[in-house]
C-alpha positions, -999 to +999 in steps of 0.1 A: +000+000+000+013+034-009+015+061+018-010+082-001-035+054+000-028+049+037-034+087+044-067+086+025-078+056+044-068+070+078-087+102+071-118+083+060-126+073+096-151+095+115-136+126+131-100+115+121-075+143+120-039+144+108-012+161+129+026+163+128+036+166+164+071+150+158+079+173+129+076+170+091+076+134+077+059+117+107+021+119+104-001+111+134-038+102+130-061+108+159-097+105+169-109+128+197-072+137+204-062+100+208-037+085+184-047+055+163-020+055+136+014+069+130+029+070+095+065+074+082+061+082+045+098+084+036+120+059+017+108+029+038+072+038+045+057+021+076+028+027+100+024+020+137-011+006+145-027-003+178-036-040+181-050-065+206-019-082+221-028-117+211-038-106+176-006-086+173+015-118+178-006-136+152+000-109+127+037-108+133+038-146+127+017-143+096+035-114+078+072-106+076+062-069+072+046-068+107+070-062+136+066-050+172+057-013+174+087+009+168+091+034+198+057+021+211+044-004+237+053-035+218+025-055+233-002-032+220+013-017+188+027-032+156+048-015+129+035-024+095+057-020+064+040-004+035+062-020+009+038-046-004+048-074+020+014-070+037-016-069+013-035-036+012-067-051+023-050-065+054-035-031+062-070-016+060-083-042+084-054-034+108-061+003+105-098-002+112-090-024+142-066+002+155-092+030+152-119+009+169-096-001+198-088+036+204-124+047+199-135+021+225-113+039+251-129+073+245-153+091+268-187+074+265-204+102+245-174+104+220-172+066+218-209+062+210-208+090+184-178+079+164-186+042+165-222+048+155-210+067+124-184+040+116-207+010+118-192-020+100-178+000+072-142-002+059-123+022+036-124+009+000-092-010-010-092+010-042 
């Protein structure tokens, strides 16, 4: 998946915003001020995505392009290479899972609002 496609997908989620708190080249995607994705879009594009700890281990076993989260809690975050080693539809599923995990930890009113808008939808793999 190309970084531009990842960006479009991350911004597709309800109330998602893009910030650059670590400076140019490192994009952070948040919902209600809580990070659900971090993207390095340089020569070796990759993204950090939140994940259930057991599922994180399964994904690391399944895909060579999924490793413990770089500079993150390695139990709860994975780094996903965006070099084609992980199919685009799988990256979209991981991105959605990350968003939902973060949204479930929001204040009740925010959580109910963003998850109601999201429903069962997923960005198009286009």
